[in-house]
PDBQT receptor file of N, H, CA, C and O in Angstrom, charges set to zero:
ATOM      1  N   UNK A   1       0.845  -1.185   0.000  1.00  0.00    +0.000 N 
ATOM      2  CA  UNK A   1       0.000   0.000   0.000  1.00  0.00    +0.000 C 
ATOM      3  C   UNK A   1       0.885   1.241   0.000  1.00  0.00    +0.000 C 
ATOM      4  O   UNK A   1       1.870   1.311   0.736  1.00  0.00    +0.000 OA
ATOM      5  N   UNK A   2       0.535   2.201  -0.815  1.00  0.00    +0.000 N 
ATOM      6  H   UNK A   2      -0.265   2.145  -1.412  1.00  0.00    +0.000 HD
ATOM      7  CA  UNK A   2       1.310   3.426  -0.967  1.00  0.00    +0.000 C 
ATOM      8  C   UNK A   2       0.707   4.506  -0.078  1.00  0.00    +0.000 C 
ATOM      9  O   UNK A   2      -0.502   4.735  -0.121  1.00  0.00    +0.000 OA
ATOM     10  N   UNK A   3       1.530   5.173   0.728  1.00  0.00    +0.000 N 
ATOM     11  H   UNK A   3       2.512   4.988   0.763  1.00  0.00    +0.000 HD
ATOM     12  CA  UNK A   3       1.003   6.214   1.611  1.00  0.00    +0.000 C 
ATOM     13  C   UNK A   3       1.316   7.623   1.112  1.00  0.00    +0.000 C 
ATOM     14  O   UNK A   3       1.093   8.594   1.835  1.00  0.00    +0.000 OA
ATOM     15  N   UNK A   4       1.826   7.747  -0.107  1.00  0.00    +0.000 N 
ATOM     16  H   UNK A   4       2.007   6.958  -0.694  1.00  0.00    +0.000 HD
ATOM     17  CA  UNK A   4       2.127   9.048  -0.699  1.00  0.00    +0.000 C 
ATOM     18  C   UNK A   4       0.874   9.609  -1.363  1.00  0.00    +0.000 C 
ATOM     19  O   UNK A   4       0.169   8.889  -2.070  1.00  0.00    +0.000 OA
ATOM     20  N   UNK A   5       0.595  10.889  -1.138  1.00  0.00    +0.000 N 
ATOM     21  H   UNK A   5       1.168  11.474  -0.563  1.00  0.00    +0.000 HD
ATOM     22  CA  UNK A   5      -0.532  11.545  -1.779  1.00  0.00    +0.000 C 
ATOM     23  C   UNK A   5      -0.033  12.321  -2.988  1.00  0.00    +0.000 C 
ATOM     24  O   UNK A   5       0.923  13.092  -2.894  1.00  0.00    +0.000 OA
ATOM     25  N   UNK A   6      -0.684  12.113  -4.118  1.00  0.00    +0.000 N 
ATOM     26  H   UNK A   6      -1.461  11.487  -4.194  1.00  0.00    +0.000 HD
ATOM     27  CA  UNK A   6      -0.333  12.776  -5.366  1.00  0.00    +0.000 C 
ATOM     28  C   UNK A   6      -1.363  13.870  -5.611  1.00  0.00    +0.000 C 
ATOM     29  O   UNK A   6      -2.553  13.588  -5.750  1.00  0.00    +0.000 OA
ATOM     30  N   UNK A   7      -0.909  15.110  -5.663  1.00  0.00    +0.000 N 
ATOM     31  H   UNK A   7       0.058  15.338  -5.550  1.00  0.00    +0.000 HD
ATOM     32  CA  UNK A   7      -1.804  16.249  -5.865  1.00  0.00    +0.000 C 
ATOM     33  C   UNK A   7      -1.968  16.477  -7.363  1.00  0.00    +0.000 C 
ATOM     34  O   UNK A   7      -0.991  16.555  -8.108  1.00  0.00    +0.000 OA
ATOM     35  N   UNK A   8      -3.231  16.583  -7.789  1.00  0.00    +0.000 N 
ATOM     36  H   UNK A   8      -4.025  16.521  -7.184  1.00  0.00    +0.000 HD
ATOM     37  CA  UNK A   8      -3.534  16.857  -9.190  1.00  0.00    +0.000 C 
ATOM     38  C   UNK A   8      -4.394  18.112  -9.280  1.00  0.00    +0.000 C 
ATOM     39  O   UNK A   8      -4.940  18.570  -8.276  1.00  0.00    +0.000 OA
ATOM     40  N   UNK A   9      -4.513  18.662 -10.480  1.00  0.00    +0.000 N 
ATOM     41  H   UNK A   9      -4.070  18.289 -11.296  1.00  0.00    +0.000 HD
ATOM     42  CA  UNK A   9      -5.339  19.842 -10.723  1.00  0.00    +0.000 C 
ATOM     43  C   UNK A   9      -6.412  19.475 -11.751  1.00  0.00    +0.000 C 
ATOM     44  O   UNK A   9      -6.327  18.413 -12.367  1.00  0.00    +0.000 OA
ATOM     45  N   UNK A  10      -7.414  20.325 -11.947  1.00  0.00    +0.000 N 
ATOM     46  H   UNK A  10      -7.483  21.188 -11.446  1.00  0.00    +0.000 HD
ATOM     47  CA  UNK A  10      -8.432  20.037 -12.960  1.00  0.00    +0.000 C 
ATOM     48  C   UNK A  10      -7.840  19.807 -14.351  1.00  0.00    +0.000 C 
ATOM     49  O   UNK A  10      -8.447  19.126 -15.178  1.00  0.00    +0.000 OA
ATOM     50  N   UNK A  11      -6.670  20.365 -14.612  1.00  0.00    +0.000 N 
ATOM     51  H   UNK A  11      -6.176  20.918 -13.941  1.00  0.00    +0.000 HD
ATOM     52  CA  UNK A  11      -6.001  20.168 -15.901  1.00  0.00    +0.000 C 
ATOM     53  C   UNK A  11      -5.625  18.694 -16.124  1.00  0.00    +0.000 C 
ATOM     54  O   UNK A  11      -5.503  18.256 -17.268  1.00  0.00    +0.000 OA
ATOM     55  N   UNK A  12      -5.444  17.932 -15.043  1.00  0.00    +0.000 N 
ATOM     56  H   UNK A  12      -5.543  18.287 -14.114  1.00  0.00    +0.000 HD
ATOM     57  CA  UNK A  12      -5.045  16.524 -15.126  1.00  0.00    +0.000 C 
ATOM     58  C   UNK A  12      -6.221  15.570 -15.363  1.00  0.00    +0.000 C 
ATOM     59  O   UNK A  12      -6.019  14.363 -15.495  1.00  0.00    +0.000 OA
ATOM     60  N   UNK A  13      -7.429  16.096 -15.416  1.00  0.00    +0.000 N 
ATOM     61  H   UNK A  13      -7.593  17.076 -15.308  1.00  0.00    +0.000 HD
ATOM     62  CA  UNK A  13      -8.616  15.243 -15.580  1.00  0.00    +0.000 C 
ATOM     63  C   UNK A  13      -8.861  14.912 -17.043  1.00  0.00    +0.000 C 
ATOM     64  O   UNK A  13      -8.520  15.731 -17.896  1.00  0.00    +0.000 OA
ATOM     65  N   UNK A  14      -9.423  13.779 -17.381  1.00  0.00    +0.000 N 
ATOM     66  H   UNK A  14      -9.700  13.113 -16.687  1.00  0.00    +0.000 HD
ATOM     67  CA  UNK A  14      -9.840  12.717 -16.474  1.00  0.00    +0.000 C 
ATOM     68  C   UNK A  14      -8.629  12.001 -15.878  1.00  0.00    +0.000 C 
ATOM     69  O   UNK A  14      -7.620  11.790 -16.551  1.00  0.00    +0.000 OA
ATOM     70  N   UNK A  15      -8.747  11.640 -14.622  1.00  0.00    +0.000 N 
ATOM     71  H   UNK A  15      -9.566  11.812 -14.074  1.00  0.00    +0.000 HD
ATOM     72  CA  UNK A  15      -7.652  11.020 -13.887  1.00  0.00    +0.000 C 
ATOM     73  C   UNK A  15      -7.587   9.532 -14.182  1.00  0.00    +0.000 C 
ATOM     74  O   UNK A  15      -8.596   8.828 -14.145  1.00  0.00    +0.000 OA
ATOM     75  N   UNK A  16      -6.390   9.073 -14.473  1.00  0.00    +0.000 N 
ATOM     76  H   UNK A  16      -5.571   9.646 -14.503  1.00  0.00    +0.000 HD
ATOM     77  CA  UNK A  16      -6.174   7.631 -14.607  1.00  0.00    +0.000 C 
ATOM     78  C   UNK A  16      -4.858   7.273 -13.935  1.00  0.00    +0.000 C 
ATOM     79  O   UNK A  16      -3.967   8.112 -13.798  1.00  0.00    +0.000 OA
ATOM     80  N   UNK A  17      -4.747   6.023 -13.521  1.00  0.00    +0.000 N 
ATOM     81  H   UNK A  17      -5.470   5.342 -13.632  1.00  0.00    +0.000 HD
ATOM     82  CA  UNK A  17      -3.541   5.547 -12.855  1.00  0.00    +0.000 C 
ATOM     83  C   UNK A  17      -3.094   4.258 -13.528  1.00  0.00    +0.000 C 
ATOM     84  O   UNK A  17      -3.908   3.381 -13.815  1.00  0.00    +0.000 OA
ATOM     85  N   UNK A  18      -1.809   4.151 -13.772  1.00  0.00    +0.000 N 
ATOM     86  H   UNK A  18      -1.147   4.864 -13.539  1.00  0.00    +0.000 HD
ATOM     87  CA  UNK A  18      -1.235   2.888 -14.240  1.00  0.00    +0.000 C 
ATOM     88  C   UNK A  18      -0.008   2.570 -13.400  1.00  0.00    +0.000 C 
ATOM     89  O   UNK A  18       0.908   1.876 -13.842  1.00  0.00    +0.000 OA
ATOM     90  N   UNK A  19      -0.011   3.088 -12.190  1.00  0.00    +0.000 N 
ATOM     91  H   UNK A  19      -0.755   3.651 -11.831  1.00  0.00    +0.000 HD
ATOM     92  CA  UNK A  19       1.109   2.913 -11.281  1.00  0.00    +0.000 C 
ATOM     93  C   UNK A  19       1.993   4.139 -11.343  1.00  0.00    +0.000 C 
ATOM     94  O   UNK A  19       2.782   4.261 -12.280  1.00  0.00    +0.000 OA
ATOM     95  N   UNK A  20       1.900   5.059 -10.384  1.00  0.00    +0.000 N 
ATOM     96  H   UNK A  20       1.259   4.959  -9.623  1.00  0.00    +0.000 HD
ATOM     97  CA  UNK A  20       2.585   6.345 -10.475  1.00  0.00    +0.000 C 
ATOM     98  C   UNK A  20       4.106   6.259 -10.511  1.00  0.00    +0.000 C 
ATOM     99  O   UNK A  20       4.753   7.179 -11.011  1.00  0.00    +0.000 OA
ATOM    100  N   UNK A  21       4.692   5.190 -10.000  1.00  0.00    +0.000 N 
ATOM    101  H   UNK A  21       4.167   4.442  -9.594  1.00  0.00    +0.000 HD
ATOM    102  CA  UNK A  21       6.152   5.085  -9.997  1.00  0.00    +0.000 C 
ATOM    103  C   UNK A  21       6.630   3.973 -10.921  1.00  0.00    +0.000 C 
ATOM    104  O   UNK A  21       7.773   3.528 -10.813  1.00  0.00    +0.000 OA
ATOM    105  N   UNK A  22       5.784   3.529 -11.812  1.00  0.00    +0.000 N 
ATOM    106  H   UNK A  22       4.856   3.890 -11.899  1.00  0.00    +0.000 HD
ATOM    107  CA  UNK A  22       6.131   2.460 -12.739  1.00  0.00    +0.000 C 
ATOM    108  C   UNK A  22       6.338   3.003 -14.138  1.00  0.00    +0.000 C 
ATOM    109  O   UNK A  22       5.779   4.037 -14.506  1.00  0.00    +0.000 OA
ATOM    110  N   UNK A  23       7.138   2.303 -14.904  1.00  0.00    +0.000 N 
ATOM    111  H   UNK A  23       7.591   1.464 -14.605  1.00  0.00    +0.000 HD
ATOM    112  CA  UNK A  23       7.266   2.589 -16.322  1.00  0.00    +0.000 C 
ATOM    113  C   UNK A  23       6.067   1.962 -17.030  1.00  0.00    +0.000 C 
ATOM    114  O   UNK A  23       5.342   1.171 -16.427  1.00  0.00    +0.000 OA
ATOM    115  N   UNK A  24       5.854   2.296 -18.274  1.00  0.00    +0.000 N 
ATOM    116  H   UNK A  24       6.444   2.938 -18.764  1.00  0.00    +0.000 HD
ATOM    117  CA  UNK A  24       4.718   1.774 -19.028  1.00  0.00    +0.000 C 
ATOM    118  C   UNK A  24       4.704   0.251 -19.045  1.00  0.00    +0.000 C 
ATOM    119  O   UNK A  24       3.639  -0.359 -18.959  1.00  0.00    +0.000 OA
ATOM    120  N   UNK A  25       5.851  -0.353 -19.152  1.00  0.00    +0.000 N 
ATOM    121  H   UNK A  25       6.716   0.143 -19.223  1.00  0.00    +0.000 HD
ATOM    122  CA  UNK A  25       5.920  -1.806 -19.301  1.00  0.00    +0.000 C 
ATOM    123  C   UNK A  25       5.662  -2.581 -18.016  1.00  0.00    +0.000 C 
ATOM    124  O   UNK A  25       5.307  -3.757 -18.087  1.00  0.00    +0.000 OA
ATOM    125  N   UNK A  26       5.824  -1.972 -16.844  1.00  0.00    +0.000 N 
ATOM    126  H   UNK A  26       6.113  -1.016 -16.786  1.00  0.00    +0.000 HD
ATOM    127  CA  UNK A  26       5.640  -2.735 -15.611  1.00  0.00    +0.000 C 
ATOM    128  C   UNK A  26       4.546  -2.184 -14.702  1.00  0.00    +0.000 C 
ATOM    129  O   UNK A  26       4.483  -2.541 -13.526  1.00  0.00    +0.000 OA
ATOM    130  N   UNK A  27       3.698  -1.333 -15.227  1.00  0.00    +0.000 N 
ATOM    131  H   UNK A  27       3.749  -1.043 -16.182  1.00  0.00    +0.000 HD
ATOM    132  CA  UNK A  27       2.605  -0.783 -14.435  1.00  0.00    +0.000 C 
ATOM    133  C   UNK A  27       1.399  -1.713 -14.433  1.00  0.00    +0.000 C 
ATOM    134  O   UNK A  27       1.351  -2.684 -15.188  1.00  0.00    +0.000 OA
ATOM    135  N   UNK A  28       0.445  -1.413 -13.591  1.00  0.00    +0.000 N 
ATOM    136  H   UNK A  28       0.484  -0.624 -12.978  1.00  0.00    +0.000 HD
ATOM    137  CA  UNK A  28      -0.800  -2.182 -13.586  1.00  0.00    +0.000 C 
ATOM    138  C   UNK A  28      -1.698  -1.678 -14.710  1.00  0.00    +0.000 C 
ATOM    139  O   UNK A  28      -1.383  -0.661 -15.327  1.00  0.00    +0.000 OA
ATOM    140  N   UNK A  29      -2.808  -2.360 -14.996  1.00  0.00    +0.000 N 
ATOM    141  H   UNK A  29      -3.064  -3.187 -14.495  1.00  0.00    +0.000 HD
ATOM    142  CA  UNK A  29      -3.712  -1.875 -16.052  1.00  0.00    +0.000 C 
ATOM    143  C   UNK A  29      -4.172  -0.447 -15.754  1.00  0.00    +0.000 C 
ATOM    144  O   UNK A  29      -4.382  -0.086 -14.596  1.00  0.00    +0.000 OA
ATOM    145  N   UNK A  30      -4.324   0.357 -16.798  1.00  0.00    +0.000 N 
ATOM    146  H   UNK A  30      -4.153   0.064 -17.738  1.00  0.00    +0.000 HD
ATOM    147  CA  UNK A  30      -4.787   1.735 -16.617  1.00  0.00    +0.000 C 
ATOM    148  C   UNK A  30      -6.223   1.705 -16.119  1.00  0.00    +0.000 C 
ATOM    149  O   UNK A  30      -7.086   1.055 -16.710  1.00  0.00    +0.000 OA
ATOM    150  N   UNK A  31      -6.464   2.410 -15.035  1.00  0.00    +0.000 N 
ATOM    151  H   UNK A  31      -5.763   2.938 -14.556  1.00  0.00    +0.000 HD
ATOM    152  CA  UNK A  31      -7.799   2.501 -14.461  1.00  0.00    +0.000 C 
ATOM    153  C   UNK A  31      -8.134   3.980 -14.310  1.00  0.00    +0.000 C 
ATOM    154  O   UNK A  31      -7.333   4.761 -13.796  1.00  0.00    +0.000 OA
ATOM    155  N   UNK A  32      -9.336   4.356 -14.769  1.00  0.00    +0.000 N 
ATOM    156  H   UNK A  32      -9.987   3.721 -15.186  1.00  0.00    +0.000 HD
ATOM    157  CA  UNK A  32      -9.797   5.735 -14.625  1.00  0.00    +0.000 C 
ATOM    158  C   UNK A  32     -10.459   5.881 -13.263  1.00  0.00    +0.000 C 
ATOM    159  O   UNK A  32     -11.252   5.033 -12.855  1.00  0.00    +0.000 OA
ATOM    160  N   UNK A  33     -10.132   6.953 -12.567  1.00  0.00    +0.000 N 
ATOM    161  H   UNK A  33      -9.487   7.642 -12.898  1.00  0.00    +0.000 HD
ATOM    162  CA  UNK A  33     -10.593   7.171 -11.201  1.00  0.00    +0.000 C 
ATOM    163  C   UNK A  33     -11.525   8.379 -11.151  1.00  0.00    +0.000 C 
ATOM    164  O   UNK A  33     -11.120   9.486 -11.507  1.00  0.00    +0.000 OA
ATOM    165  N   UNK A  34     -12.767   8.181 -10.713  1.00  0.00    +0.000 N 
ATOM    166  H   UNK A  34     -13.097   7.282 -10.423  1.00  0.00    +0.000 HD
ATOM    167  CA  UNK A  34     -13.761   9.269 -10.680  1.00  0.00    +0.000 C 
ATOM    168  C   UNK A  34     -13.561  10.187  -9.472  1.00  0.00    +0.000 C 
ATOM    169  O   UNK A  34     -14.312  10.113  -8.500  1.00  0.00    +0.000 OA
ATOM    170  N   UNK A  35     -12.565  11.033  -9.539  1.00  0.00    +0.000 N 
ATOM    171  H   UNK A  35     -11.955  11.093 -10.329  1.00  0.00    +0.000 HD
ATOM    172  CA  UNK A  35     -12.221  11.911  -8.416  1.00  0.00    +0.000 C 
ATOM    173  C   UNK A  35     -13.135  13.134  -8.335  1.00  0.00    +0.000 C 
ATOM    174  O   UNK A  35     -13.152  13.816  -7.310  1.00  0.00    +0.000 OA
ATOM    175  N   UNK A  36     -13.892  13.424  -9.392  1.00  0.00    +0.000 N 
ATOM    176  H   UNK A  36     -13.878  12.870 -10.224  1.00  0.00    +0.000 HD
ATOM    177  CA  UNK A  36     -14.713  14.636  -9.420  1.00  0.00    +0.000 C 
ATOM    178  C   UNK A  36     -15.778  14.661  -8.321  1.00  0.00    +0.000 C 
ATOM    179  O   UNK A  36     -16.126  15.740  -7.840  1.00  0.00    +0.000 OA
ATOM    180  N   UNK A  37     -16.302  13.504  -7.913  1.00  0.00    +0.000 N 
ATOM    181  H   UNK A  37     -16.019  12.628  -8.304  1.00  0.00    +0.000 HD
ATOM    182  CA  UNK A  37     -17.351  13.472  -6.900  1.00  0.00    +0.000 C 
ATOM    183  C   UNK A  37     -16.796  13.622  -5.484  1.00  0.00    +0.000 C 
ATOM    184  O   UNK A  37     -17.536  13.944  -4.555  1.00  0.00    +0.000 OA
ATOM    185  N   UNK A  38     -15.520  13.393  -5.323  1.00  0.00    +0.000 N 
ATOM    186  H   UNK A  38     -14.918  13.132  -6.078  1.00  0.00    +0.000 HD
ATOM    187  CA  UNK A  38     -14.854  13.517  -4.033  1.00  0.00    +0.000 C 
ATOM    188  C   UNK A  38     -13.487  14.127  -4.322  1.00  0.00    +0.000 C 
ATOM    189  O   UNK A  38     -12.968  13.935  -5.421  1.00  0.00    +0.000 OA
ATOM    190  N   UNK A  39     -12.902  14.829  -3.416  1.00  0.00    +0.000 N 
ATOM    191  H   UNK A  39     -13.324  14.985  -2.523  1.00  0.00    +0.000 HD
ATOM    192  CA  UNK A  39     -11.624  15.478  -3.713  1.00  0.00    +0.000 C 
ATOM    193  C   UNK A  39     -10.424  14.545  -3.565  1.00  0.00    +0.000 C 
ATOM    194  O   UNK A  39      -9.304  14.927  -3.904  1.00  0.00    +0.000 OA
ATOM    195  N   UNK A  40     -10.641  13.333  -3.065  1.00  0.00    +0.000 N 
ATOM    196  H   UNK A  40     -11.551  13.023  -2.790  1.00  0.00    +0.000 HD
ATOM    197  CA  UNK A  40      -9.562  12.357  -2.931  1.00  0.00    +0.000 C 
ATOM    198  C   UNK A  40     -10.058  10.983  -3.337  1.00  0.00    +0.000 C 
ATOM    199  O   UNK A  40     -11.236  10.659  -3.184  1.00  0.00    +0.000 OA
ATOM    200  N   UNK A  41      -9.125  10.167  -3.866  1.00  0.00    +0.000 N 
ATOM    201  H   UNK A  41      -8.168  10.430  -3.991  1.00  0.00    +0.000 HD
ATOM    202  CA  UNK A  41      -9.471   8.805  -4.253  1.00  0.00    +0.000 C 
ATOM    203  C   UNK A  41      -8.212   7.949  -4.202  1.00  0.00    +0.000 C 
ATOM    204  O   UNK A  41      -7.103   8.441  -4.410  1.00  0.00    +0.000 OA
ATOM    205  N   UNK A  42      -8.398   6.663  -3.922  1.00  0.00    +0.000 N 
ATOM    206  H   UNK A  42      -9.299   6.264  -3.752  1.00  0.00    +0.000 HD
ATOM    207  CA  UNK A  42      -7.290   5.719  -3.860  1.00  0.00    +0.000 C 
ATOM    208  C   UNK A  42      -7.400   4.732  -5.010  1.00  0.00    +0.000 C 
ATOM    209  O   UNK A  42      -8.484   4.221  -5.292  1.00  0.00    +0.000 OA
ATOM    210  N   UNK A  43      -6.293   4.464  -5.669  1.00  0.00    +0.000 N 
ATOM    211  H   UNK A  43      -5.412   4.878  -5.440  1.00  0.00    +0.000 HD
ATOM    212  CA  UNK A  43      -6.270   3.499  -6.764  1.00  0.00    +0.000 C 
ATOM    213  C   UNK A  43      -6.463   2.096  -6.189  1.00  0.00    +0.000 C 
ATOM    214  O   UNK A  43      -5.754   1.712  -5.258  1.00  0.00    +0.000 OA
ATOM    215  N   UNK A  44      -7.406   1.328  -6.726  1.00  0.00    +0.000 N 
ATOM    216  H   UNK A  44      -7.982   1.639  -7.482  1.00  0.00    +0.000 HD
ATOM    217  CA  UNK A  44      -7.650  -0.016  -6.201  1.00  0.00    +0.000 C 
ATOM    218  C   UNK A  44      -6.527  -1.003  -6.514  1.00  0.00    +0.000 C 
ATOM    219  O   UNK A  44      -6.445  -2.054  -5.878  1.00  0.00    +0.000 OA
ATOM    220  N   UNK A  45      -5.669  -0.693  -7.470  1.00  0.00    +0.000 N 
ATOM    221  H   UNK A  45      -5.735   0.161  -7.986  1.00  0.00    +0.000 HD
ATOM    222  CA  UNK A  45      -4.575  -1.601  -7.832  1.00  0.00    +0.000 C 
ATOM    223  C   UNK A  45      -3.330  -1.389  -6.978  1.00  0.00    +0.000 C 
ATOM    224  O   UNK A  45      -2.809  -2.335  -6.387  1.00  0.00    +0.000 OA
ATOM    225  N   UNK A  46      -2.853  -0.145  -6.915  1.00  0.00    +0.000 N 
ATOM    226  H   UNK A  46      -3.276   0.624  -7.395  1.00  0.00    +0.000 HD
ATOM    227  CA  UNK A  46      -1.561   0.104  -6.262  1.00  0.00    +0.000 C 
ATOM    228  C   UNK A  46      -1.671   0.877  -4.953  1.00  0.00    +0.000 C 
ATOM    229  O   UNK A  46      -0.686   0.991  -4.224  1.00  0.00    +0.000 OA
ATOM    230  N   UNK A  47      -2.856   1.412  -4.641  1.00  0.00    +0.000 N 
ATOM    231  H   UNK A  47      -3.657   1.319  -5.233  1.00  0.00    +0.000 HD
ATOM    232  CA  UNK A  47      -3.033   2.141  -3.398  1.00  0.00    +0.000 C 
ATOM    233  C   UNK A  47      -2.592   3.591  -3.449  1.00  0.00    +0.000 C 
ATOM    234  O   UNK A  47      -2.610   4.275  -2.426  1.00  0.00    +0.000 OA
ATOM    235  N   UNK A  48      -2.193   4.077  -4.626  1.00  0.00    +0.000 N 
ATOM    236  H   UNK A  48      -2.178   3.522  -5.457  1.00  0.00    +0.000 HD
ATOM    237  CA  UNK A  48      -1.806   5.488  -4.744  1.00  0.00    +0.000 C 
ATOM    238  C   UNK A  48      -3.012   6.359  -4.404  1.00  0.00    +0.000 C 
ATOM    239  O   UNK A  48      -4.126   6.093  -4.855  1.00  0.00    +0.000 OA
ATOM    240  N   UNK A  49      -2.784   7.392  -3.613  1.00  0.00    +0.000 N 
ATOM    241  H   UNK A  49      -1.879   7.609  -3.247  1.00  0.00    +0.000 HD
ATOM    242  CA  UNK A  49      -3.854   8.302  -3.212  1.00  0.00    +0.000 C 
ATOM    243  C   UNK A  49      -3.699   9.593  -4.003  1.00  0.00    +0.000 C 
ATOM    244  O   UNK A  49      -2.624  10.192  -4.032  1.00  0.00    +0.000 OA
ATOM    245  N   UNK A  50      -4.782  10.014  -4.640  1.00  0.00    +0.000 N 
ATOM    246  H   UNK A  50      -5.655   9.527  -4.617  1.00  0.00    +0.000 HD
ATOM    247  CA  UNK A  50      -4.797  11.240  -5.434  1.00  0.00    +0.000 C 
ATOM    248  C   UNK A  50      -5.692  12.254  -4.744  1.00  0.00    +0.000 C 
ATOM    249  O   UNK A  50      -6.754  11.909  -4.227  1.00  0.00    +0.000 OA
ATOM    250  N   UNK A  51      -5.254  13.515  -4.737  1.00  0.00    +0.000 N 
ATOM    251  H   UNK A  51      -4.390  13.796  -5.157  1.00  0.00    +0.000 HD
ATOM    252  CA  UNK A  51      -6.034  14.607  -4.156  1.00  0.00    +0.000 C 
ATOM    253  C   UNK A  51      -6.185  15.701  -5.202  1.00  0.00    +0.000 C 
ATOM    254  O   UNK A  51      -5.199  16.160  -5.780  1.00  0.00    +0.000 OA
ATOM    255  N   UNK A  52      -7.421  16.115  -5.441  1.00  0.00    +0.000 N 
ATOM    256  H   UNK A  52      -8.221  15.742  -4.972  1.00  0.00    +0.000 HD
ATOM    257  CA  UNK A  52      -7.723  17.149  -6.426  1.00  0.00    +0.000 C 
ATOM    258  C   UNK A  52      -7.702  18.515  -5.768  1.00  0.00    +0.000 C 
ATOM    259  O   UNK A  52      -8.468  18.775  -4.840  1.00  0.00    +0.000 OA
ATOM    260  N   UNK A  53      -6.821  19.395  -6.251  1.00  0.00    +0.000 N 
ATOM    261  H   UNK A  53      -6.199  19.184  -7.005  1.00  0.00    +0.000 HD
ATOM    262  CA  UNK A  53      -6.780  20.786  -5.803  1.00  0.00    +0.000 C 
ATOM    263  C   UNK A  53      -7.498  21.635  -6.826  1.00  0.00    +0.000 C 
ATOM    264  O   UNK A  53      -7.136  21.634  -8.002  1.00  0.00    +0.000 OA
ATOM    265  N   UNK A  54      -8.493  22.345  -6.399  1.00  0.00    +0.000 N 
ATOM    266  H   UNK A  54      -8.787  22.346  -5.443  1.00  0.00    +0.000 HD
ATOM    267  CA  UNK A  54      -9.292  23.148  -7.314  1.00  0.00    +0.000 C 
ATOM    268  C   UNK A  54     -10.589  22.426  -7.623  1.00  0.00    +0.000 C 
ATOM    269  O   UNK A  54     -10.828  21.316  -7.147  1.00  0.00    +0.000 OA
ATOM    270  N   UNK A  55     -11.416  23.064  -8.420  1.00  0.00    +0.000 N 
ATOM    271  H   UNK A  55     -11.222  23.966  -8.806  1.00  0.00    +0.000 HD
ATOM    272  CA  UNK A  55     -12.734  22.524  -8.739  1.00  0.00    +0.000 C 
ATOM    273  C   UNK A  55     -12.785  22.074 -10.191  1.00  0.00    +0.000 C 
ATOM    274  O   UNK A  55     -12.354  22.790 -11.095  1.00  0.00    +0.000 OA
ATOM    275  N   UNK A  56     -13.313  20.888 -10.395  1.00  0.00    +0.000 N 
ATOM    276  H   UNK A  56     -13.663  20.306  -9.660  1.00  0.00    +0.000 HD
ATOM    277  CA  UNK A  56     -13.446  20.340 -11.749  1.00  0.00    +0.000 C 
ATOM    278  C   UNK A  56     -14.704  20.917 -12.379  1.00  0.00    +0.000 C 
ATOM    279  O   UNK A  56     -15.779  20.327 -12.268  1.00  0.00    +0.000 OA
ATOM    280  N   UNK A  57     -14.582  22.054 -13.033  1.00  0.00    +0.000 N 
ATOM    281  H   UNK A  57     -13.709  22.533 -13.123  1.00  0.00    +0.000 HD
ATOM    282  CA  UNK A  57     -15.738  22.745 -13.612  1.00  0.00    +0.000 C 
ATOM    283  C   UNK A  57     -16.011  22.262 -15.023  1.00  0.00    +0.000 C 
ATOM    284  O   UNK A  57     -15.144  22.345 -15.893  1.00  0.00    +0.000 OA
ATOM    285  N   UNK A  58     -17.204  21.762 -15.248  1.00  0.00    +0.000 N 
ATOM    286  H   UNK A  58     -17.908  21.695 -14.542  1.00  0.00    +0.000 HD
ATOM    287  CA  UNK A  58     -17.642  21.403 -16.585  1.00  0.00    +0.000 C 
ATOM    288  C   UNK A  58     -16.803  20.357 -17.274  1.00  0.00    +0.000 C 
ATOM    289  O   UNK A  58     -16.766  20.316 -18.504  1.00  0.00    +0.000 OA
ATOM    290  N   UNK A  59     -16.134  19.516 -16.527  1.00  0.00    +0.000 N 
ATOM    291  H   UNK A  59     -16.164  19.550 -15.528  1.00  0.00    +0.000 HD
ATOM    292  CA  UNK A  59     -15.301  18.484 -17.138  1.00  0.00    +0.000 C 
ATOM    293  C   UNK A  59     -16.108  17.212 -17.298  1.00  0.00    +0.000 C 
ATOM    294  O   UNK A  59     -16.864  16.833 -16.404  1.00  0.00    +0.000 OA
ATOM    295  N   UNK A  60     -15.950  16.551 -18.434  1.00  0.00    +0.000 N 
ATOM    296  H   UNK A  60     -15.336  16.859 -19.160  1.00  0.00    +0.000 HD
ATOM    297  CA  UNK A  60     -16.698  15.319 -18.698  1.00  0.00    +0.000 C 
ATOM    298  C   UNK A  60     -15.816  14.141 -18.454  1.00  0.00    +0.000 C 
ATOM    299  O   UNK A  60     -16.250  13.001 -18.618  1.00  0.00    +0.000 OA
TER     300      UNK A  60
């Protein structure tokens, strides 16, 4: 489990994780994380915690 929090901005949306400290070849499957409904979310694969700074306005 990863205890590091990764801060993102609305510019980084839609948020996806494939392992924040992995290269493309050794990461887990890319998973999109619905952070817009909550300001923080944890990746179910690697445990990376993401925190959204700012408001996701009109983003699909």
